[in-house]
C-alpha positions in Angstrom: 31.4 -23.2 -19.6 29.7 -23.7 -22.9 26.9 -21.2 -22.4 29.1 -18.4 -21.0 31.5 -18.8 -23.9 28.6 -18.6 -26.4 27.3 -15.4 -24.7 30.9 -14.0 -24.8 31.2 -14.6 -28.5 27.8 -13.0 -29.2 28.8 -10.0 -27.2 32.2 -9.8 -29.0 30.4 -9.9 -32.4 28.2 -7.0 -31.4 31.2 -5.0 -30.2 32.9 -5.6 -33.5 29.8 -4.6 -35.6 29.5 -1.3 -33.7 33.1 -0.5 -34.2 33.7 -0.6 -30.4 30.8 1.8 -29.6 27.9 0.4 -27.7 25.4 1.6 -25.2 22.8 0.2 -22.8 19.2 1.1 -22.3 20.2 2.7 -19.0 22.7 4.9 -20.8 20.1 5.8 -23.5 17.5 6.7 -20.9 20.0 8.9 -19.1 21.2 10.6 -22.4 17.6 11.3 -23.6 16.8 12.8 -20.3 13.4 14.0 -18.9 11.0 15.6 -21.3 7.5 15.6 -22.9 7.3 11.9 -23.2 7.8 11.5 -19.5 5.1 14.0 -18.7 2.7 12.1 -21.0 3.9 8.8 -19.3 3.2 10.2 -15.9 -0.3 11.3 -16.7 -1.4 8.1 -18.5 0.3 5.5 -16.3 -0.3 7.6 -13.2 -4.0 7.6 -14.1 -4.1 3.8 -13.6 -3.9 4.8 -9.9 -7.1 6.8 -10.3 -8.9 3.7 -11.5 -7.4 1.5 -8.8 -8.1 4.0 -6.0 -11.7 4.4 -7.0 -12.3 0.7 -6.9 -10.7 0.4 -3.5 -12.4 3.4 -2.0 -15.7 2.1 -3.3 -15.6 -0.6 -0.7 -15.4 2.0 2.1 -18.2 4.3 0.9 -20.8 1.6 0.0 -20.3 -0.6 3.1 -23.1 1.0 5.0 -25.4 0.7 2.0 -24.9 -3.0 1.4 -25.0 -3.7 5.1 -28.5 -2.2 5.1 -29.7 -3.7 1.8 -28.7 -7.3 2.6 -28.9 -7.0 6.5 -25.2 -8.0 6.9 -23.3 -8.6 10.1 -20.0 -6.9 10.7 -18.0 -9.9 9.6 -19.9 -10.2 6.4 -19.1 -6.6 5.5 -15.4 -7.2 6.4 -15.5 -10.3 4.2 -16.2 -8.2 1.1 -13.0 -6.3 1.5 -11.1 -9.5 2.4 -12.3 -11.3 -0.8 -11.3 -8.4 -3.0 -7.8 -8.5 -1.6 -7.7 -12.2 -1.8 -8.2 -11.9 -5.6 -5.6 -9.1 -5.6 -3.1 -11.3 -3.7 -3.8 -14.4 -5.9 -3.1 -12.5 -9.1 -0.4 -10.0 -8.2 2.3 -12.6 -8.6 0.6 -14.1 -11.7 0.5 -10.7 -13.5 4.1 -10.0 -12.5 5.2 -13.4 -13.7 3.5 -12.9 -17.0 4.7 -9.3 -17.4 8.3 -10.5 -17.2 7.6 -12.9 -20.1 5.1 -11.1 -22.3 5.7 -7.5 -21.5 4.5 -4.8 -19.1 2.2 -3.1 -21.6 0.3 -6.2 -22.7 -0.4 -7.3 -19.1 -1.5 -3.8 -18.1 -4.0 -3.8 -21.0 -5.4 -7.2 -20.2 -5.7 -6.6 -16.5 -7.4 -3.2 -17.0 -10.0 -4.8 -19.4 -10.5 -7.6 -16.8 -11.1 -5.2 -13.8 -13.3 -2.9 -15.9 -15.6 -5.7 -17.1 -16.1 -7.3 -13.7 -16.6 -3.9 -12.0 -19.4 -3.1 -14.4 -21.0 -6.5 -13.9 -20.9 -6.1 -10.1 -23.6 -3.4 -10.4 -26.1 -6.1 -11.5 -25.4 -8.4 -8.5 -28.6 -9.0 -6.6 -27.3 -11.3 -3.9 -24.5 -10.9 -1.3 -22.7 -14.0 -2.6 -22.6 -12.8 -6.2 -21.4 -9.4 -5.1 -18.5 -10.8 -3.1 -17.5 -13.1 -6.0 -17.6 -10.3 -8.6 -15.7 -7.9 -6.4 -13.0 -10.5 -5.9 -12.7 -10.7 -9.6 -12.3 -7.0 -9.8 -9.5 -7.2 -7.3 -7.8 -9.9 -9.4 -7.7 -7.5 -12.4 -6.7 -4.4 -10.4 -3.6 -6.4 -9.2 -2.2 -5.9 -12.7 -2.3 -2.1 -12.6 1.1 -2.0 -10.8 2.6 -2.6 -14.3 1.9 1.1 -15.0 4.3 2.0 -12.2 6.9 -0.5 -13.5 6.7 1.2 -17.0 7.2 4.7 -15.4 10.1 3.4 -13.4 11.9 1.8 -16.3 11.5 4.8 -18.6 12.5 7.4 -16.0 16.1 8.8 -15.8 17.7 7.9 -12.4 18.0 11.4 -11.1 14.3 12.1 -11.7 12.9 8.9 -10.2 13.0 10.2 -6.6 11.5 13.5 -7.8 8.8 12.4 -10.2 7.6 9.0 -9.1 6.2 10.3 -5.8 4.0 12.7 -7.8 2.1 9.6 -9.0 0.5 9.5 -5.6 -1.5 12.6 -6.6 -3.4 10.4 -9.0 -4.3 7.9 -6.3 -5.5 10.7 -4.0 -7.5 12.2 -6.9 -9.2 8.8 -7.4 -10.0 8.4 -3.7 -11.4 12.0 -3.5 -13.5 11.6 -6.6 -15.0 8.4 -5.3 -16.0 9.9 -2.0 -17.6 12.9 -3.8 -19.4 10.7 -6.3 -20.7 8.6 -3.4 -22.0 11.7 -1.7 -23.9 12.8 -4.8 -25.0 9.5 -6.3 -25.7 7.0 -3.4 -28.6 9.0 -1.9 -30.2 9.7 -5.3 -29.4 7.0 -7.9 -28.1 4.3 -5.5 -24.9 2.3 -5.1 -25.3 0.4 -8.4 -25.0 3.5 -10.5 -22.0 4.6 -8.4 -20.3 1.3 -9.4 -21.1 1.9 -13.0 -19.9 5.5 -13.1 -16.7 4.5 -11.3 -15.6 2.4 -14.3 -15.4 5.4 -16.6 -11.7 6.3 -15.9 -10.7 2.7 -16.7 -12.6 2.9 -20.0 -10.8 6.1 -20.9 -7.4 4.5 -20.0 -8.0 1.7 -22.5 -8.3 4.3 -25.3 -5.0 6.1 -24.4 -2.8 3.2 -23.6 -1.7 3.1 -27.2 0.2 6.3 -26.7 2.8 4.5 -24.5 5.1 1.9 -25.9 6.4 -1.3 -24.3 9.3 -0.9 -21.9 12.7 -0.7 -23.8 14.4 -2.5 -20.9 12.0 -5.4 -21.2 12.4 -5.6 -25.0 16.2 -5.7 -24.7 16.1 -8.3 -21.9 14.1 -10.7 -24.2 16.4 -10.0 -27.2 14.2 -7.7 -29.1 16.7 -4.9 -29.6 15.1 -3.6 -32.7 11.9 -2.8 -30.9 13.8 -1.3 -28.0 15.7 0.9 -30.5 12.5 2.1 -32.1 11.0 2.8 -28.7 14.1 4.8 -27.6 14.1 6.7 -30.9 10.5 7.6 -30.4 11.1 8.9 -26.9 14.2 10.9 -28.1 12.3 12.5 -30.9 9.4 13.4 -28.6 11.8 14.9 -26.1 13.7 16.6 -28.8 16.9 14.8 -27.8 19.1 12.1 -29.4 20.4 8.6 -28.6 24.0 7.8 -27.8 26.3 6.8 -30.7 26.8 3.1 -31.3 24.8 -0.1 -31.1 22.3 -1.0 -28.4 23.7 -3.9 -26.3 21.5 -7.0 -26.1 21.3 -8.5 -22.6 19.1 -11.5 -23.3 18.5 -14.0 -20.5 16.9 -17.4 -20.7 15.8 -17.5 -17.1 13.1 -15.0 -16.2 10.9 -14.3 -13.1 11.7 -17.4 -11.0 10.8 -17.4 -7.4 14.2 -18.8 -6.5 15.8 -15.6 -7.9 14.0 -13.6 -5.3 15.3 -15.6 -2.4 18.9 -16.5 -3.5 21.9 -15.3 -1.6 21.9 -11.9 -3.2 18.3 -10.9 -2.7 17.1 -13.2 0.1 17.3 -10.7 3.0 16.0 -7.9 0.9 13.0 -9.9 -0.4 12.0 -11.3 3.0 12.2 -7.8 4.7 10.3 -6.2 1.7 7.6 -8.9 1.9 6.8 -8.0 5.6 7.2 -4.3 5.0 4.6 -4.5 2.1 2.3 -6.5 4.3 2.6 -4.0 7.1 2.2 -1.0 4.7 -1.1 -2.3 3.3 -2.3 -3.5 6.7 -1.8 0.1 8.0 -3.1 1.9 4.9 -6.3 0.0 4.3 -6.8 -0.5 8.0 -6.8 3.3 8.4 -9.2 3.8 5.5 -11.7 1.4 7.1 -10.9 2.6 10.7 -11.7 6.1 9.7 -15.2 5.2 8.6 -15.8 3.2 11.8 -14.5 5.9 14.1 -16.7 8.5 12.3 -19.7 6.2 12.2 -19.7 4.8 15.7 -17.1 6.8 17.7 -16.0 3.5 19.3 -13.0 4.9 21.2 -15.2 7.1 23.4 -17.6 4.2 23.8 -20.6 6.1 22.5 -22.1 7.7 19.5 -23.8 11.0 19.1 -26.4 9.0 17.1 -26.8 6.4 19.8 -30.6 6.5 19.9 -30.8 6.2 16.1 -28.2 3.4 16.1 -30.2 1.5 18.7 -33.5 1.9 16.9 -32.0 0.6 13.6 -29.7 -2.0 15.1 -31.9 -4.8 14.1 -31.8 -3.9 10.4 -28.1 -2.9 10.4 -28.8 0.5 8.8 -26.7 3.5 9.5 -25.9 5.6 6.5 -23.1 8.1 6.1 -24.2 11.7 6.6 -22.9 14.8 4.9 -20.4 15.4 7.8 -19.1 11.9 7.5 -18.3 12.4 3.8 -16.7 15.8 4.5 -14.4 14.3 7.1 -13.5 11.4 4.8 -12.6 13.9 2.1 -10.5 16.0 4.5 -8.6 12.9 5.8 -8.0 11.7 2.3 -6.7 15.1 1.3 -4.2 14.6 4.1 -2.3 12.3 1.7 -1.5 15.4 -0.3 0.4 16.8 2.6 3.5 14.6 2.1 3.6 14.9 -1.7 5.4 18.3 -1.9 8.1 17.2 0.6 8.5 13.6 -0.6 11.1 14.3 -3.4 13.3 16.2 -0.9 12.9 13.7 1.9 13.5 10.6 -0.3 16.5 12.1 -2.1 18.0 13.5 1.1 17.6 10.6 3.5 17.5 7.8 0.9 14.7 5.2 0.5 15.4 3.1 3.5 15.7 5.8 6.1 12.8 7.7 4.7 10.6 4.6 5.0 11.8 3.9 8.5 10.9 7.5 9.5 7.4 7.5 8.0 6.6 4.0 9.3 7.7 5.0 12.9 5.6 8.1 12.8 2.6 6.1 11.5 2.9 3.8 14.5 3.0 6.8 16.9 -0.1 8.4 15.4 -2.0 5.1 15.5 -1.4 5.2 19.3 -2.8 8.7 19.5 -6.1 7.5 18.0 -6.7 5.8 21.4 -7.4 9.2 22.9 -11.1 10.1 23.2 -11.4 13.5 21.6 -13.8 15.7 19.6 -14.5 15.4 15.9 -12.2 18.3 14.9 -9.1 16.8 16.6 -10.0 13.3 15.4 -10.2 14.7 11.8 -6.8 16.3 12.3 -5.2 13.0 13.5 -6.7 11.1 10.6 -5.5 13.9 8.3 -1.8 13.5 9.4 -2.0 9.7 9.6 -3.3 9.4 6.1 -0.3 11.5 4.9 2.1 9.1 6.7 0.6 5.8 5.6 0.4 7.2 2.1 4.1 8.1 2.2 4.9 4.5 3.2 3.3 3.3 0.0 5.1 5.9 -2.1 8.5 5.0 -0.8 8.2 1.2 -0.8 6.9 1.2 -4.3 9.9 3.2 -5.5 12.4 1.1 -3.5 11.0 -2.2 -4.8 10.9 -1.2 -8.4 14.5 0.0 -8.2 16.1 -2.8 -6.2 15.4 -5.7 -8.6 16.9 -6.2 -12.1 14.8 -6.0 -15.2 14.3 -9.8 -15.7 12.7 -10.2 -12.2 11.4 -6.6 -11.6 7.7 -7.2 -12.3 7.8 -10.6 -10.6 9.5 -9.1 -7.5 7.0 -6.2 -7.3 4.2 -8.7 -7.9 5.3 -10.9 -5.1 5.6 -8.0 -2.7 2.1 -6.8 -3.8 0.7 -10.3 -3.0 2.2 -10.1 0.5 0.6 -6.6 0.8 -2.8 -8.1 0.1 -2.4 -10.5 3.1 -2.2 -7.4 5.2 -5.1 -5.8 3.4 -7.2 -9.0 3.9 -6.6 -9.0 7.6 -7.2 -5.3 8.0 -11.0 -5.4 7.7 -11.4 -7.8 10.5 -9.3 -5.6 12.8 -10.8 -2.3 11.6 -14.4 -3.4 11.4 -14.8 -6.3 13.8 -12.1 -6.1 16.6 -12.3 -2.3 16.7 -16.0 -2.4 17.5 -15.4 -4.4 20.7 -11.8 -3.7 21.7 -10.6 -0.5 20.0 -7.4 -0.1 22.1 -6.2 -3.6 21.1 -7.0 -2.9 17.4 -5.3 0.4 17.2 -2.2 -0.8 19.2 -2.0 -3.7 16.7 -1.8 -1.3 13.8 0.8 0.7 15.7 2.9 -2.3 16.5 3.1 -3.5 12.9 4.1 -0.1 11.8 6.9 0.1 14.3 8.2 -3.4 13.3 8.2 -2.3 9.7 10.2 0.8 10.6 13.0 -1.3 12.1 13.0 -3.6 9.0 13.1 -0.6 6.6 16.1 0.9 8.5 18.0 -2.4 8.2 17.4 -3.1 4.5 20.7 -4.2 3.0 20.5 -2.3 -0.3 20.0 1.4 -0.6 18.8 2.4 -4.1 19.3 6.1 -3.9 21.4 7.2 -6.9 21.8 3.5 -8.0 21.5 2.6 -11.7 18.6 0.2 -12.4 20.0 -3.3 -13.0 19.4 -4.6 -16.5 20.0 -8.3 -15.8 20.4 -10.3 -12.6 23.9 -11.6 -12.2 24.1 -15.4 -12.2 24.1 -17.0 -8.7 26.8 -19.4 -7.6 26.3 -22.7 -9.3 24.3 -21.4 -12.2 
């Protein structure tokens, strides 16, 4: 009882010094409300998704080029994507662990520098082995970009989280669309190496504007740095032309931070285990669809033939079949499908709640994956891909919001990082299903994507904690025996 008594005395002293008036970061954030700072926060932290999306979409648009340049087999092309997500998986938990100890802002800065550097170096790779290694290092750095979402979540008033956070998906869609358009313009003229170099520009710009956003006040308070938290909250209040609550900011320091056991104790075990599989399935479906789209457009495997069959046969020995203008156009259209859910997402998420919304979009994703088994014309295929991209994108929006809300501050980054690591397992498997199995057994591949989505739908519906309207937890309550 020695430690609890010490904490009680410290708390009592703070209450006395404040004359009985105290407030938490949650209360300060709610009092300040939504304003100009949050708009700036959305644009800067949301732009980390532009950089991430461009790096991920890059894999899809240059796959035909590197296959031709290095005469790669299908499994070698798939291995590039797998190794990128292996780096992502290995470092997601590491960045989250470090962010809970050294701050979200610092880790976001370091990881962005990391990914930008290795992405630029990739353009000088002259062998397949070096290319794979350097792209895996890019994936390792991009894994830390999720701290931008954590910062947005921790600064956002509760009633605006379900309305504003889904809008961050617009930045991801913007990055994906930009990358496809750049590939269309640059690859045929300057080549894929210049595409890689130009794709690093958004990350370089981000490094210059990160200084406009402070460290999370919730993190600062959780490590005992109440003075820095107070300065941050005062800066936000001034920028929003608001004011802080009267009294003293309560310190909620904790000695135990970001432990794996906290994620699987009696309070969060079921939530964590279900979230891990849901994240795995979400990434499996999303990146699987991105790669499946290019394969369906390139080879028309469901119908068992290609409109370019003669060209394909003549070039089969050198593995060359580049994207044409129509392929880029269809990729843009299907990517724009992700915008379809954005206008409705705040209403759906706030009306149905996080769990039921995720169950709905996951179930619909599974259904539309089954529809891809139908041999159809290019127009209807594009429509199906358009709708399916909207659904798998919605899955990511909702699961990101839910995970960031469900865990307390001292394990929030670690919790999101661990879920992101599980997602990369799904992303690592996806290329072999979408680029290897799909080429020989398309029905099996598409039904596998569908089945995983349907399982995730059931898991989402049965999640034990609903975070709609729930205040973000500042500190994890001690478990029995601690």
